[in-house]
GUKE-35577 format. One record per atom (N, C-alpha, C, CB): residue number from 0; atom name; x, y, z; residue in three letters. Coordinates in nm, 4 decimals. Glycine has a CB too. Layout:
<rec n="NUM" atom="CA" x="X" y="Y" z="Z" res="ALA"/>
...
END
This chain:
<rec n="0" atom="N" x="9.0354" y="11.4225" z="16.5022" res="MET"/>
<rec n="0" atom="CA" x="9.0408" y="11.2784" z="16.5086" res="MET"/>
<rec n="0" atom="C" x="8.9093" y="11.2260" z="16.5655" res="MET"/>
<rec n="0" atom="CB" x="9.1608" y="11.2316" z="16.5937" res="MET"/>
<rec n="1" atom="N" x="8.8556" y="11.1257" z="16.5029" res="LYS"/>
<rec n="1" atom="CA" x="8.7310" y="11.0677" z="16.5497" res="LYS"/>
<rec n="1" atom="C" x="8.7559" y="10.9857" z="16.6760" res="LYS"/>
<rec n="1" atom="CB" x="8.6670" y="10.9807" z="16.4400" res="LYS"/>
<rec n="2" atom="N" x="8.6594" y="10.9892" z="16.7666" res="THR"/>
<rec n="2" atom="CA" x="8.6722" y="10.9150" z="16.8913" res="THR"/>
<rec n="2" atom="C" x="8.6941" y="10.7671" z="16.8652" res="THR"/>
<rec n="2" atom="CB" x="8.5487" y="10.9349" z="16.9778" res="THR"/>
<rec n="3" atom="N" x="8.6181" y="10.7115" z="16.7693" res="TYR"/>
<rec n="3" atom="CA" x="8.6305" y="10.5689" z="16.7390" res="TYR"/>
<rec n="3" atom="C" x="8.7738" y="10.5340" z="16.7007" res="TYR"/>
<rec n="3" atom="CB" x="8.5343" y="10.5294" z="16.6258" res="TYR"/>
<rec n="4" atom="N" x="8.8356" y="10.6154" z="16.6178" res="ASP"/>
<rec n="4" atom="CA" x="8.9728" y="10.5906" z="16.5733" res="ASP"/>
<rec n="4" atom="C" x="9.0706" y="10.5926" z="16.6899" res="ASP"/>
<rec n="4" atom="CB" x="9.0143" y="10.6940" z="16.4692" res="ASP"/>
<rec n="5" atom="N" x="9.0516" y="10.6841" z="16.7818" res="ARG"/>
<rec n="5" atom="CA" x="9.1400" y="10.6951" z="16.8980" res="ARG"/>
<rec n="5" atom="C" x="9.1371" y="10.5662" z="16.9797" res="ARG"/>
<rec n="5" atom="CB" x="9.0993" y="10.8152" z="16.9860" res="ARG"/>
<rec n="6" atom="N" x="9.0171" y="10.5158" z="17.0058" res="TYR"/>
<rec n="6" atom="CA" x="9.0052" y="10.3946" z="17.0865" res="TYR"/>
<rec n="6" atom="C" x="9.0505" y="10.2718" z="17.0091" res="TYR"/>
<rec n="6" atom="CB" x="8.8616" y="10.3762" z="17.1336" res="TYR"/>
<rec n="7" atom="N" x="9.0299" y="10.2689" z="16.8800" res="ALA"/>
<rec n="7" atom="CA" x="9.0782" y="10.1578" z="16.7968" res="ALA"/>
<rec n="7" atom="C" x="9.2309" y="10.1532" z="16.8000" res="ALA"/>
<rec n="7" atom="CB" x="9.0274" y="10.1720" z="16.6502" res="ALA"/>
<rec n="8" atom="N" x="9.2951" y="10.2677" z="16.7952" res="ARG"/>
<rec n="8" atom="CA" x="9.4416" y="10.2721" z="16.8030" res="ARG"/>
<rec n="8" atom="C" x="9.4905" y="10.2238" z="16.9393" res="ARG"/>
<rec n="8" atom="CB" x="9.4927" y="10.4149" z="16.7763" res="ARG"/>
<rec n="9" atom="N" x="9.4204" y="10.2648" z="17.0428" res="ARG"/>
<rec n="9" atom="CA" x="9.4585" y="10.2197" z="17.1768" res="ARG"/>
<rec n="9" atom="C" x="9.4510" y="10.0672" z="17.1860" res="ARG"/>
<rec n="9" atom="CB" x="9.3675" y="10.2843" z="17.2837" res="ARG"/>
<rec n="10" atom="N" x="9.3393" y="10.0109" z="17.1377" res="ARG"/>
<rec n="10" atom="CA" x="9.3259" y="9.8649" z="17.1399" res="ARG"/>
<rec n="10" atom="C" x="9.4349" y="9.7995" z="17.0572" res="ARG"/>
<rec n="10" atom="CB" x="9.1882" y="9.8224" z="17.0880" res="ARG"/>
<rec n="11" atom="N" x="9.4665" y="9.8599" z="16.9437" res="GLY"/>
<rec n="11" atom="CA" x="9.5721" y="9.8063" z="16.8581" res="GLY"/>
<rec n="11" atom="C" x="9.7057" y="9.8010" z="16.9297" res="GLY"/>
<rec n="11" atom="CB" x="9.5848" y="9.8893" z="16.7323" res="GLY"/>
<rec n="12" atom="N" x="9.7375" y="9.9054" z="17.0046" res="ARG"/>
<rec n="12" atom="CA" x="9.8634" y="9.9066" z="17.0805" res="ARG"/>
<rec n="12" atom="C" x="9.8639" y="9.7967" z="17.1859" res="ARG"/>
<rec n="12" atom="CB" x="9.8852" y="10.0439" z="17.1473" res="ARG"/>
<rec n="13" atom="N" x="9.7523" y="9.7812" z="17.2547" res="VAL"/>
<rec n="13" atom="CA" x="9.7426" y="9.6768" z="17.3567" res="VAL"/>
<rec n="13" atom="C" x="9.7585" y="9.5390" z="17.2921" res="VAL"/>
<rec n="13" atom="CB" x="9.6073" y="9.6863" z="17.4321" res="VAL"/>
<rec n="14" atom="N" x="9.6900" y="9.5161" z="17.1809" res="LEU"/>
<rec n="14" atom="CA" x="9.6982" y="9.3864" z="17.1139" res="LEU"/>
<rec n="14" atom="C" x="9.8382" y="9.3595" z="17.0610" res="LEU"/>
<rec n="14" atom="CB" x="9.5977" y="9.3794" z="16.9998" res="LEU"/>
<rec n="15" atom="N" x="9.9080" y="9.4627" z="17.0145" res="ASN"/>
<rec n="15" atom="CA" x="10.0469" y="9.4449" z="16.9691" res="ASN"/>
<rec n="15" atom="C" x="10.1368" y="9.4013" z="17.0840" res="ASN"/>
<rec n="15" atom="CB" x="10.1007" y="9.5753" z="16.9072" res="ASN"/>
<rec n="16" atom="N" x="10.1200" y="9.4619" z="17.1991" res="ILE"/>
<rec n="16" atom="CA" x="10.1995" y="9.4238" z="17.3155" res="ILE"/>
<rec n="16" atom="C" x="10.1697" y="9.2793" z="17.3546" res="ILE"/>
<rec n="16" atom="CB" x="10.1713" y="9.5185" z="17.4340" res="ILE"/>
<rec n="17" atom="N" x="10.0417" y="9.2427" z="17.3546" res="LEU"/>
<rec n="17" atom="CA" x="10.0060" y="9.1046" z="17.3869" res="LEU"/>
<rec n="17" atom="C" x="10.0733" y="9.0078" z="17.2905" res="LEU"/>
<rec n="17" atom="CB" x="9.8535" y="9.0858" z="17.3830" res="LEU"/>
<rec n="18" atom="N" x="10.0694" y="9.0402" z="17.1630" res="SER"/>
<rec n="18" atom="CA" x="10.1303" y="8.9543" z="17.0615" res="SER"/>
<rec n="18" atom="C" x="10.2813" y="8.9435" z="17.0815" res="SER"/>
<rec n="18" atom="CB" x="10.0997" y="9.0078" z="16.9213" res="SER"/>
<rec n="19" atom="N" x="10.3468" y="9.0549" z="17.1057" res="GLN"/>
<rec n="19" atom="CA" x="10.4919" y="9.0558" z="17.1266" res="GLN"/>
<rec n="19" atom="C" x="10.5319" y="8.9724" z="17.2481" res="GLN"/>
<rec n="19" atom="CB" x="10.5417" y="9.1993" z="17.1436" res="GLN"/>
<rec n="20" atom="N" x="10.4472" y="8.9701" z="17.3477" res="GLN"/>
<rec n="20" atom="CA" x="10.4761" y="8.8970" z="17.4714" res="GLN"/>
<rec n="20" atom="C" x="10.4187" y="8.7549" z="17.4702" res="GLN"/>
<rec n="20" atom="CB" x="10.4207" y="8.9734" z="17.5907" res="GLN"/>
<rec n="21" atom="N" x="10.3614" y="8.7136" z="17.3561" res="SER"/>
<rec n="21" atom="CA" x="10.2982" y="8.5804" z="17.3420" res="SER"/>
<rec n="21" atom="C" x="10.1891" y="8.5580" z="17.4465" res="SER"/>
<rec n="21" atom="CB" x="10.4043" y="8.4696" z="17.3539" res="SER"/>
<rec n="22" atom="N" x="10.1103" y="8.6620" z="17.4696" res="ILE"/>
<rec n="22" atom="CA" x="9.9973" y="8.6543" z="17.5626" res="ILE"/>
<rec n="22" atom="C" x="9.8704" y="8.6425" z="17.4787" res="ILE"/>
<rec n="22" atom="CB" x="9.9917" y="8.7804" z="17.6585" res="ILE"/>
<rec n="23" atom="N" x="9.7880" y="8.5422" z="17.5092" res="ASP"/>
<rec n="23" atom="CA" x="9.6684" y="8.5145" z="17.4298" res="ASP"/>
<rec n="23" atom="C" x="9.5569" y="8.6167" z="17.4484" res="ASP"/>
<rec n="23" atom="CB" x="9.6165" y="8.3789" z="17.4638" res="ASP"/>
<rec n="24" atom="N" x="9.5410" y="8.6659" z="17.5709" res="ALA"/>
<rec n="24" atom="CA" x="9.4291" y="8.7553" z="17.5980" res="ALA"/>
<rec n="24" atom="C" x="9.4585" y="8.8416" z="17.7199" res="ALA"/>
<rec n="24" atom="CB" x="9.2998" y="8.6753" z="17.6192" res="ALA"/>
<rec n="25" atom="N" x="9.3821" y="8.9489" z="17.7293" res="LEU"/>
<rec n="25" atom="CA" x="9.3925" y="9.0391" z="17.8435" res="LEU"/>
<rec n="25" atom="C" x="9.2520" y="9.0615" z="17.8986" res="LEU"/>
<rec n="25" atom="CB" x="9.4604" y="9.1750" z="17.8033" res="LEU"/>
<rec n="26" atom="N" x="9.2376" y="9.0429" z="18.0286" res="PHE"/>
<rec n="26" atom="CA" x="9.1105" y="9.0674" z="18.0959" res="PHE"/>
<rec n="26" atom="C" x="9.1241" y="9.1980" z="18.1715" res="PHE"/>
<rec n="26" atom="CB" x="9.0713" y="8.9493" z="18.1918" res="PHE"/>
<rec n="27" atom="N" x="9.0483" y="9.2996" z="18.1305" res="VAL"/>
<rec n="27" atom="CA" x="9.0579" y="9.4340" z="18.1871" res="VAL"/>
<rec n="27" atom="C" x="8.9452" y="9.4518" z="18.2886" res="VAL"/>
<rec n="27" atom="CB" x="9.0507" y="9.5436" z="18.0750" res="VAL"/>
<rec n="28" atom="N" x="8.9829" y="9.4812" z="18.4135" res="THR"/>
<rec n="28" atom="CA" x="8.8839" y="9.4928" z="18.5203" res="THR"/>
<rec n="28" atom="C" x="8.8731" y="9.6323" z="18.5800" res="THR"/>
<rec n="28" atom="CB" x="8.9162" y="9.3963" z="18.6286" res="THR"/>
<rec n="29" atom="N" x="8.9775" y="9.7114" z="18.5697" res="CYS"/>
<rec n="29" atom="CA" x="8.9781" y="9.8468" z="18.6246" res="CYS"/>
<rec n="29" atom="C" x="8.8929" y="9.9386" z="18.5361" res="CYS"/>
<rec n="29" atom="CB" x="9.1236" y="9.9010" z="18.6361" res="CYS"/>
<rec n="30" atom="N" x="8.7994" y="10.0099" z="18.5955" res="ALA"/>
<rec n="30" atom="CA" x="8.7056" y="10.0926" z="18.5198" res="ALA"/>
<rec n="30" atom="C" x="8.7754" y="10.1938" z="18.4282" res="ALA"/>
<rec n="30" atom="CB" x="8.6140" y="10.1659" z="18.6153" res="ALA"/>
<rec n="31" atom="N" x="8.8813" y="10.2548" z="18.4760" res="VAL"/>
<rec n="31" atom="CA" x="8.9547" y="10.3526" z="18.3943" res="VAL"/>
<rec n="31" atom="C" x="9.0124" y="10.2858" z="18.2699" res="VAL"/>
<rec n="31" atom="CB" x="9.0678" y="10.4185" z="18.4765" res="VAL"/>
<rec n="32" atom="N" x="9.0664" y="10.1665" z="18.2870" res="ASN"/>
<rec n="32" atom="CA" x="9.1248" y="10.0955" z="18.1740" res="ASN"/>
<rec n="32" atom="C" x="9.0193" y="10.0401" z="18.0792" res="ASN"/>
<rec n="32" atom="CB" x="9.2123" y="9.9833" z="18.2236" res="ASN"/>
<rec n="33" atom="N" x="8.9048" y="10.0011" z="18.1325" res="VAL"/>
<rec n="33" atom="CA" x="8.7932" y="9.9577" z="18.0478" res="VAL"/>
<rec n="33" atom="C" x="8.7531" y="10.0721" z="17.9551" res="VAL"/>
<rec n="33" atom="CB" x="8.6716" y="9.9118" z="18.1343" res="VAL"/>
<rec n="34" atom="N" x="8.7403" y="10.1903" z="18.0112" res="THR"/>
<rec n="34" atom="CA" x="8.7068" y="10.3074" z="17.9302" res="THR"/>
<rec n="34" atom="C" x="8.8182" y="10.3394" z="17.8315" res="THR"/>
<rec n="34" atom="CB" x="8.6799" y="10.4285" z="18.0199" res="THR"/>
<rec n="35" atom="N" x="8.9429" y="10.3238" z="17.8720" res="TYR"/>
<rec n="35" atom="CA" x="9.0584" y="10.3527" z="17.7865" res="TYR"/>
<rec n="35" atom="C" x="9.0552" y="10.2720" z="17.6567" res="TYR"/>
<rec n="35" atom="CB" x="9.1879" y="10.3238" z="17.8619" res="TYR"/>
<rec n="36" atom="N" x="9.0156" y="10.1458" z="17.6643" res="VAL"/>
<rec n="36" atom="CA" x="9.0164" y="10.0621" z="17.5432" res="VAL"/>
<rec n="36" atom="C" x="8.8815" y="10.0538" z="17.4734" res="VAL"/>
<rec n="36" atom="CB" x="9.0617" y="9.9236" z="17.5780" res="VAL"/>
<rec n="37" atom="N" x="8.7737" y="10.0908" z="17.5428" res="SER"/>
<rec n="37" atom="CA" x="8.6407" y="10.0725" z="17.4822" res="SER"/>
<rec n="37" atom="C" x="8.5640" y="10.2018" z="17.4563" res="SER"/>
<rec n="37" atom="CB" x="8.5582" y="9.9850" z="17.5701" res="SER"/>
<rec n="38" atom="N" x="8.5965" y="10.3076" z="17.5257" res="ALA"/>
<rec n="38" atom="CA" x="8.5244" y="10.4348" z="17.5202" res="ALA"/>
<rec n="38" atom="C" x="8.3924" y="10.4297" z="17.5952" res="ALA"/>
<rec n="38" atom="CB" x="8.4993" y="10.4741" z="17.3765" res="ALA"/>
<rec n="39" atom="N" x="8.3646" y="10.3223" z="17.6655" res="PHE"/>
<rec n="39" atom="CA" x="8.2403" y="10.3102" z="17.7412" res="PHE"/>
<rec n="39" atom="C" x="8.2705" y="10.3261" z="17.8891" res="PHE"/>
<rec n="39" atom="CB" x="8.1709" y="10.1742" z="17.7136" res="PHE"/>
<rec n="40" atom="N" x="8.1926" y="10.4079" z="17.9588" res="ALA"/>
<rec n="40" atom="CA" x="8.2230" y="10.4425" z="18.0973" res="ALA"/>
<rec n="40" atom="C" x="8.1201" y="10.3919" z="18.1979" res="ALA"/>
<rec n="40" atom="CB" x="8.2347" y="10.5904" z="18.1099" res="ALA"/>
<rec n="41" atom="N" x="8.0675" y="10.2742" z="18.1790" res="GLY"/>
<rec n="41" atom="CA" x="7.9750" y="10.2181" z="18.2767" res="GLY"/>
<rec n="41" atom="C" x="8.0498" y="10.1509" z="18.3902" res="GLY"/>
<rec n="41" atom="CB" x="7.8810" y="10.1187" z="18.2101" res="GLY"/>
<rec n="42" atom="N" x="7.9962" y="10.1598" z="18.5095" res="HIS"/>
<rec n="42" atom="CA" x="8.0575" y="10.0916" z="18.6239" res="HIS"/>
<rec n="42" atom="C" x="8.0351" y="9.9416" z="18.6111" res="HIS"/>
<rec n="42" atom="CB" x="7.9993" y="10.1444" z="18.7583" res="HIS"/>
<rec n="43" atom="N" x="8.1153" y="9.8649" z="18.6836" res="ASP"/>
<rec n="43" atom="CA" x="8.1017" y="9.7194" z="18.6855" res="ASP"/>
<rec n="43" atom="C" x="8.1019" y="9.6593" z="18.5456" res="ASP"/>
<rec n="43" atom="CB" x="7.9747" y="9.6804" z="18.7573" res="ASP"/>
<rec n="44" atom="N" x="8.1892" y="9.7101" z="18.4603" res="SER"/>
<rec n="44" atom="CA" x="8.2055" y="9.6583" z="18.3251" res="SER"/>
<rec n="44" atom="C" x="8.3477" y="9.6064" z="18.3097" res="SER"/>
<rec n="44" atom="CB" x="8.1741" y="9.7675" z="18.2186" res="SER"/>
<rec n="45" atom="N" x="8.3639" y="9.5133" z="18.2176" res="PHE"/>
<rec n="45" atom="CA" x="8.4914" y="9.4471" z="18.1968" res="PHE"/>
<rec n="45" atom="C" x="8.5146" y="9.4282" z="18.0485" res="PHE"/>
<rec n="45" atom="CB" x="8.4964" y="9.3122" z="18.2703" res="PHE"/>
<rec n="46" atom="N" x="8.6403" y="9.4122" z="18.0092" res="VAL"/>
<rec n="46" atom="CA" x="8.6757" y="9.3888" z="17.8693" res="VAL"/>
<rec n="46" atom="C" x="8.7683" y="9.2681" z="17.8620" res="VAL"/>
<rec n="46" atom="CB" x="8.7432" y="9.5147" z="17.8060" res="VAL"/>
<rec n="47" atom="N" x="8.7438" y="9.1840" z="17.7637" res="LEU"/>
<rec n="47" atom="CA" x="8.8322" y="9.0729" z="17.7334" res="LEU"/>
<rec n="47" atom="C" x="8.8806" y="9.0934" z="17.5902" res="LEU"/>
<rec n="47" atom="CB" x="8.7599" y="8.9335" z="17.7517" res="LEU"/>
<rec n="48" atom="N" x="9.0121" y="9.1139" z="17.5743" res="LEU"/>
<rec n="48" atom="CA" x="9.0724" y="9.1362" z="17.4430" res="LEU"/>
<rec n="48" atom="C" x="9.1692" y="9.0229" z="17.4126" res="LEU"/>
<rec n="48" atom="CB" x="9.1450" y="9.2735" z="17.4372" res="LEU"/>
<rec n="49" atom="N" x="9.1668" y="8.9787" z="17.2884" res="GLY"/>
<rec n="49" atom="CA" x="9.2633" y="8.8773" z="17.2469" res="GLY"/>
<rec n="49" atom="C" x="9.2383" y="8.8368" z="17.1038" res="GLY"/>
<rec n="49" atom="CB" x="9.2569" y="8.7552" z="17.3382" res="GLY"/>
<rec n="50" atom="N" x="9.3468" y="8.8233" z="17.0262" res="GLY"/>
<rec n="50" atom="CA" x="9.3301" y="8.7884" z="16.8854" res="GLY"/>
<rec n="50" atom="C" x="9.2430" y="8.8910" z="16.8171" res="GLY"/>
<rec n="50" atom="CB" x="9.2697" y="8.6484" z="16.8701" res="GLY"/>
<rec n="51" atom="N" x="9.1367" y="8.8458" z="16.7547" res="ASN"/>
<rec n="51" atom="CA" x="9.0414" y="8.9358" z="16.6889" res="ASN"/>
<rec n="51" atom="C" x="8.9170" y="8.9596" z="16.7733" res="ASN"/>
<rec n="51" atom="CB" x="9.0010" y="8.8796" z="16.5539" res="ASN"/>
<rec n="52" atom="N" x="8.9198" y="8.9183" z="16.8976" res="LYS"/>
<rec n="52" atom="CA" x="8.8023" y="8.9279" z="16.9840" res="LYS"/>
<rec n="52" atom="C" x="8.8046" y="9.0541" z="17.0680" res="LYS"/>
<rec n="52" atom="CB" x="8.7931" y="8.8064" z="17.0741" res="LYS"/>
<rec n="53" atom="N" x="8.6869" y="9.1164" z="17.0750" res="LYS"/>
<rec n="53" atom="CA" x="8.6638" y="9.2309" z="17.1632" res="LYS"/>
<rec n="53" atom="C" x="8.5337" y="9.2007" z="17.2365" res="LYS"/>
<rec n="53" atom="CB" x="8.6567" y="9.3692" z="17.0828" res="LYS"/>
<rec n="54" atom="N" x="8.5452" y="9.1564" z="17.3605" res="ILE"/>
<rec n="54" atom="CA" x="8.4268" y="9.1199" z="17.4373" res="ILE"/>
<rec n="54" atom="C" x="8.4102" y="9.2201" z="17.5510" res="ILE"/>
<rec n="54" atom="CB" x="8.4375" y="8.9740" z="17.4921" res="ILE"/>
<rec n="55" atom="N" x="8.2913" y="9.2773" z="17.5588" res="PHE"/>
<rec n="55" atom="CA" x="8.2570" y="9.3731" z="17.6637" res="PHE"/>
<rec n="55" atom="C" x="8.1526" y="9.3082" z="17.7522" res="PHE"/>
<rec n="55" atom="CB" x="8.2048" y="9.5088" z="17.6041" res="PHE"/>
<rec n="56" atom="N" x="8.1786" y="9.3047" z="17.8809" res="LEU"/>
<rec n="56" atom="CA" x="8.0880" y="9.2417" z="17.9766" res="LEU"/>
<rec n="56" atom="C" x="8.0364" y="9.3459" z="18.0735" res="LEU"/>
<rec n="56" atom="CB" x="8.1582" y="9.1271" z="18.0527" res="LEU"/>
<rec n="57" atom="N" x="7.9064" y="9.3453" z="18.0966" res="THR"/>
<rec n="57" atom="CA" x="7.8481" y="9.4424" z="18.1885" res="THR"/>
<rec n="57" atom="C" x="7.7194" y="9.3879" z="18.2475" res="THR"/>
<rec n="57" atom="CB" x="7.8219" y="9.5759" z="18.1174" res="THR"/>
<rec n="58" atom="N" x="7.6672" y="9.4569" z="18.3464" res="ASP"/>
<rec n="58" atom="CA" x="7.5440" y="9.4109" z="18.4094" res="ASP"/>
<rec n="58" atom="C" x="7.4221" y="9.4756" z="18.3429" res="ASP"/>
<rec n="58" atom="CB" x="7.5459" y="9.4422" z="18.5603" res="ASP"/>
<rec n="59" atom="N" x="7.3058" y="9.4443" z="18.3963" res="SER"/>
<rec n="59" atom="CA" x="7.1806" y="9.4865" z="18.3330" res="SER"/>
<rec n="59" atom="C" x="7.1607" y="9.6380" z="18.3294" res="SER"/>
<rec n="59" atom="CB" x="7.0651" y="9.4239" z="18.4046" res="SER"/>
<rec n="60" atom="N" x="7.2287" y="9.7119" z="18.4156" res="ARG"/>
<rec n="60" atom="CA" x="7.2140" y="9.8585" z="18.4155" res="ARG"/>
<rec n="60" atom="C" x="7.2677" y="9.9209" z="18.2878" res="ARG"/>
<rec n="60" atom="CB" x="7.2858" y="9.9191" z="18.5356" res="ARG"/>
<rec n="61" atom="N" x="7.3696" y="9.8584" z="18.2279" res="TYR"/>
<rec n="61" atom="CA" x="7.4393" y="9.9193" z="18.1146" res="TYR"/>
<rec n="61" atom="C" x="7.4297" y="9.8396" z="17.9853" res="TYR"/>
<rec n="61" atom="CB" x="7.5827" y="9.9382" z="18.1492" res="TYR"/>
<rec n="62" atom="N" x="7.3647" y="9.7250" z="17.9871" res="ILE"/>
<rec n="62" atom="CA" x="7.3687" y="9.6358" z="17.8715" res="ILE"/>
<rec n="62" atom="C" x="7.3123" y="9.7005" z="17.7451" res="ILE"/>
<rec n="62" atom="CB" x="7.2922" y="9.5093" z="17.9019" res="ILE"/>
<rec n="63" atom="N" x="7.2008" y="9.7668" z="17.7547" res="GLU"/>
<rec n="63" atom="CA" x="7.1408" y="9.8273" z="17.6341" res="GLU"/>
<rec n="63" atom="C" x="7.2269" y="9.9415" z="17.5807" res="GLU"/>
<rec n="63" atom="CB" x="6.9988" y="9.8792" z="17.6647" res="GLU"/>
<rec n="64" atom="N" x="7.2759" y="10.0274" z="17.6689" res="ASP"/>
<rec n="64" atom="CA" x="7.3633" y="10.1369" z="17.6254" res="ASP"/>
<rec n="64" atom="C" x="7.4908" y="10.0828" z="17.5614" res="ASP"/>
<rec n="64" atom="CB" x="7.3985" y="10.2281" z="17.7443" res="ASP"/>
<rec n="65" atom="N" x="7.5463" y="9.9786" z="17.6209" res="ALA"/>
<rec n="65" atom="CA" x="7.6691" y="9.9203" z="17.5664" res="ALA"/>
<rec n="65" atom="C" x="7.6442" y="9.8607" z="17.4283" res="ALA"/>
<rec n="65" atom="CB" x="7.7243" y="9.8128" z="17.6612" res="ALA"/>
<rec n="66" atom="N" x="7.5341" y="9.7919" z="17.4116" res="ARG"/>
<rec n="66" atom="CA" x="7.5031" y="9.7323" z="17.2803" res="ARG"/>
<rec n="66" atom="C" x="7.4850" y="9.8404" z="17.1740" res="ARG"/>
<rec n="66" atom="CB" x="7.3757" y="9.6453" z="17.2890" res="ARG"/>
<rec n="67" atom="N" x="7.4283" y="9.9523" z="17.2102" res="LEU"/>
<rec n="67" atom="CA" x="7.4108" y="10.0621" z="17.1151" res="LEU"/>
<rec n="67" atom="C" x="7.5426" y="10.1334" z="17.0846" res="LEU"/>
<rec n="67" atom="CB" x="7.3097" y="10.1622" z="17.1691" res="LEU"/>
<rec n="68" atom="N" x="7.6251" y="10.1504" z="17.1860" res="ALA"/>
<rec n="68" atom="CA" x="7.7473" y="10.2301" z="17.1713" res="ALA"/>
<rec n="68" atom="C" x="7.8649" y="10.1521" z="17.1140" res="ALA"/>
<rec n="68" atom="CB" x="7.7864" y="10.2867" z="17.3041" res="ALA"/>
<rec n="69" atom="N" x="7.8714" y="10.0228" z="17.1398" res="LEU"/>
<rec n="69" atom="CA" x="7.9900" y="9.9453" z="17.1058" res="LEU"/>
<rec n="69" atom="C" x="7.9683" y="9.8588" z="16.9821" res="LEU"/>
<rec n="69" atom="CB" x="8.0305" y="9.8581" z="17.2230" res="LEU"/>
<rec n="70" atom="N" x="7.9589" y="9.9228" z="16.8696" res="LYS"/>
<rec n="70" atom="CA" x="7.9429" y="9.8516" z="16.7429" res="LYS"/>
<rec n="70" atom="C" x="8.0688" y="9.7714" z="16.7141" res="LYS"/>
<rec n="70" atom="CB" x="7.9131" y="9.9502" z="16.6268" res="LYS"/>
<rec n="71" atom="N" x="8.0512" y="9.6483" z="16.6708" res="GLY"/>
<rec n="71" atom="CA" x="8.1651" y="9.5624" z="16.6414" res="GLY"/>
<rec n="71" atom="C" x="8.2179" y="9.4859" z="16.7609" res="GLY"/>
<rec n="71" atom="CB" x="8.2742" y="9.6433" z="16.5844" res="GLY"/>
<rec n="72" atom="N" x="8.1584" y="9.5075" z="16.8762" res="TRP"/>
<rec n="72" atom="CA" x="8.1975" y="9.4366" z="16.9976" res="TRP"/>
<rec n="72" atom="C" x="8.0986" y="9.3238" z="17.0245" res="TRP"/>
<rec n="72" atom="CB" x="8.2045" y="9.5334" z="17.1185" res="TRP"/>
<rec n="73" atom="N" x="8.1455" y="9.2212" z="17.0902" res="ASP"/>
<rec n="73" atom="CA" x="8.0596" y="9.1156" z="17.1430" res="ASP"/>
<rec n="73" atom="C" x="8.0229" y="9.1603" z="17.2848" res="ASP"/>
<rec n="73" atom="CB" x="8.1316" y="8.9717" z="17.1413" res="ASP"/>
<rec n="74" atom="N" x="7.9024" y="9.2120" z="17.3024" res="VAL"/>
<rec n="74" atom="CA" x="7.8587" y="9.2658" z="17.4317" res="VAL"/>
<rec n="74" atom="C" x="7.7768" y="9.1585" z="17.5027" res="VAL"/>
<rec n="74" atom="CB" x="7.7751" y="9.3982" z="17.4138" res="VAL"/>
<rec n="75" atom="N" x="7.8189" y="9.1257" z="17.6236" res="ARG"/>
<rec n="75" atom="CA" x="7.7534" y="9.0174" z="17.6972" res="ARG"/>
<rec n="75" atom="C" x="7.7052" y="9.0651" z="17.8335" res="ARG"/>
<rec n="75" atom="CB" x="7.8487" y="8.8986" z="17.7141" res="ARG"/>
<rec n="76" atom="N" x="7.5915" y="9.0121" z="17.8724" res="LEU"/>
<rec n="76" atom="CA" x="7.5306" y="9.0434" z="18.0011" res="LEU"/>
<rec n="76" atom="C" x="7.5889" y="8.9532" z="18.1092" res="LEU"/>
<rec n="76" atom="CB" x="7.3771" y="9.0277" z="17.9945" res="LEU"/>
<rec n="77" atom="N" x="7.6338" y="9.0145" z="18.2170" res="VAL"/>
<rec n="77" atom="CA" x="7.6794" y="8.9403" z="18.3341" res="VAL"/>
<rec n="77" atom="C" x="7.5588" y="8.9258" z="18.4260" res="VAL"/>
<rec n="77" atom="CB" x="7.8002" y="9.0127" z="18.4069" res="VAL"/>
<rec n="78" atom="N" x="7.5140" y="8.8027" z="18.4429" res="ARG"/>
<rec n="78" atom="CA" x="7.3961" y="8.7787" z="18.5271" res="ARG"/>
<rec n="78" atom="C" x="7.4330" y="8.7562" z="18.6733" res="ARG"/>
<rec n="78" atom="CB" x="7.3186" y="8.6588" z="18.4753" res="ARG"/>
<rec n="79" atom="N" x="7.5305" y="8.6714" z="18.6990" res="THR"/>
<rec n="79" atom="CA" x="7.5667" y="8.6418" z="18.8380" res="THR"/>
<rec n="79" atom="C" x="7.7127" y="8.6749" z="18.8664" res="THR"/>
<rec n="79" atom="CB" x="7.5401" y="8.4950" z="18.8695" res="THR"/>
<rec n="80" atom="N" x="7.8020" y="8.6250" z="18.7839" res="SER"/>
<rec n="80" atom="CA" x="7.9453" y="8.6440" z="18.8068" res="SER"/>
<rec n="80" atom="C" x="8.0151" y="8.6679" z="18.6727" res="SER"/>
<rec n="80" atom="CB" x="8.0070" y="8.5206" z="18.8802" res="SER"/>
<rec n="81" atom="N" x="8.1043" y="8.7659" z="18.6695" res="VAL"/>
<rec n="81" atom="CA" x="8.1784" y="8.7943" z="18.5470" res="VAL"/>
<rec n="81" atom="C" x="8.2643" y="8.6746" z="18.5091" res="VAL"/>
<rec n="81" atom="CB" x="8.2659" y="8.9200" z="18.5638" res="VAL"/>
<rec n="82" atom="N" x="8.3184" y="8.6049" z="18.6069" res="TYR"/>
<rec n="82" atom="CA" x="8.4039" y="8.4897" z="18.5790" res="TYR"/>
<rec n="82" atom="C" x="8.3229" y="8.3739" z="18.5215" res="TYR"/>
<rec n="82" atom="CB" x="8.4765" y="8.4450" z="18.7063" res="TYR"/>
<rec n="83" atom="N" x="8.2012" y="8.3563" z="18.5696" res="GLU"/>
<rec n="83" atom="CA" x="8.1124" y="8.2542" z="18.5141" res="GLU"/>
<rec n="83" atom="C" x="8.0763" y="8.2906" z="18.3697" res="GLU"/>
<rec n="83" atom="CB" x="7.9838" y="8.2396" z="18.6010" res="GLU"/>
<rec n="84" atom="N" x="8.0546" y="8.4164" z="18.3438" res="THR"/>
<rec n="84" atom="CA" x="8.0180" y="8.4619" z="18.2094" res="THR"/>
<rec n="84" atom="C" x="8.1308" y="8.4389" z="18.1102" res="THR"/>
<rec n="84" atom="CB" x="7.9806" y="8.6096" z="18.2117" res="THR"/>
<rec n="85" atom="N" x="8.2542" y="8.4668" z="18.1448" res="ILE"/>
<rec n="85" atom="CA" x="8.3633" y="8.4492" z="18.0496" res="ILE"/>
<rec n="85" atom="C" x="8.4012" y="8.3030" z="18.0315" res="ILE"/>
<rec n="85" atom="CB" x="8.4840" y="8.5278" z="18.0944" res="ILE"/>
<rec n="86" atom="N" x="8.3648" y="8.2197" z="18.1279" res="THR"/>
<rec n="86" atom="CA" x="8.3938" y="8.0775" z="18.1129" res="THR"/>
<rec n="86" atom="C" x="8.3078" y="8.0205" z="18.0041" res="THR"/>
<rec n="86" atom="CB" x="8.3716" y="8.0016" z="18.2441" res="THR"/>
END
């Protein structure tokens, strides 16, 4: 099984649960869970999932690696605050 497929299935399960519970989005902050849905293991990274959106947020230490590794994701740089960035 390809790694990409494994993580895509995981995200699919999460999105199905969100849909069943009428939840618009999920903000993932725990590093283990960020890796679980994205396959990226950088510290101080976050994921916002909802609908057809896959947003990966990280700081300057990991931004280039994340952009290279996470094809199909909207990868955003957190400059000051993750909450300011998602707003």
